[in-house]
N, C-alpha and C positions, 0 to 999 in steps of 0.2 A: 134759294134752295139749290138751283142748278149749279151756281158757282161753287157752292159748298161740296157738291158731289164731284165736280170736276177737280177741285182742289184736293179732295180726299183721294181720288184715284191717282192723281199726280204724286202725292206723298207716298202712296203704297208702291208705285212703280219706279221710284227714283231714290237715289242715294243723296241725302241732303248735307251739304257743307257750304261754307261761304264761296260764292261764285265770283269770277273775275275775268279771265281771258280764255280765248280759244287758241289752241295750238294745233297745227296740222302736221301730219306725218304720212309719207308715202311708204306703204308697207312693201318690203322687198318681194318681188315676184320675178319669174324668169323673163318677163317682157318689160321689166322696169326701165323707164326712161328718166333722164335727168329733168328736174323741174327747172325751167328758166325763169318763170315768174310765178310766185306763189302769193295768192291773195288770202289773207287771214279773214275768217268770217267774223261778223259782228256778233256780240253776245246778245241774244234776244232779251228784250225788256221783261217779258214774262218769266224767263229763266232766272233773271237777276232777282225778281221779286220773291221767288220761292227758293233762292239759293241752289238752283239745279246744277249738278255736275254730271257729265256723261260723255260718251263717245259715239260718234256717228261713223258707221262703216259704209263705204260706197265703192262701186266699181265704175271707173270712168273709161269711156271709149275715146281714144285719142287718135286724131287723124295723122297721116304722115307728116303734115306741116307743123304738127305740135299743138294744134288747137283742140280743146276738149269738145267733142261732138255731143255726147250724152253722159249723164250721170245716173246710175241706178243705186238706190238706197238699199243696203243689205241689212241694216239694223241701226237702232238708236232711238232716242226720245223724240217723239213727234214735235215737241217744242223746239228742238235744236236742228232738226233735219233741214228745214227750208233755208236757214242761214248757211249751213254747211254746203248745201247743193249750189246755192247762188255763188258762193266763193269759189268752189272748185270749177264751175263753168267758166270762170275768168282766168284760170291757170293757163300757163303756156309751157309746153314740154319741148325738149330738143327734137329736131326733125329726125325722121327715120324713113326707111324705105317702105314701110307698111304700117297699117293701122295697128294699134295695140290696145290692150286692156290693162288698166292700172288700178290696183287695190289701194284705196286711200282711207285713212282714219283721221278724223278731226276730233281732238280732245278738248272738251270744254271743262275747265277746272280753275281753282283759285290761283291767284298770282303767286 
């Protein structure tokens, strides 16, 4: 019964189409820095099972050396969030003189 309720809630909150890959995009902002190494997130098995498609929006705090310090989720399906966060924490940006905040969107959609 609990699985049926969870599945029903998932269906109501998501757009369903065939699922396949995750693509990332750094949204342009004034503090935008070039991405040196981009790690694409894995598509969660649960998302594949229900053909979930969606976008996860995050704000990454990037240290002067280009390493991602923290990632704050701004929106997205809870099923996709963890995979997107783990991937962005592995990104590397160009070095800069100061810390910056980068708006990032990860799109999970069909191939």
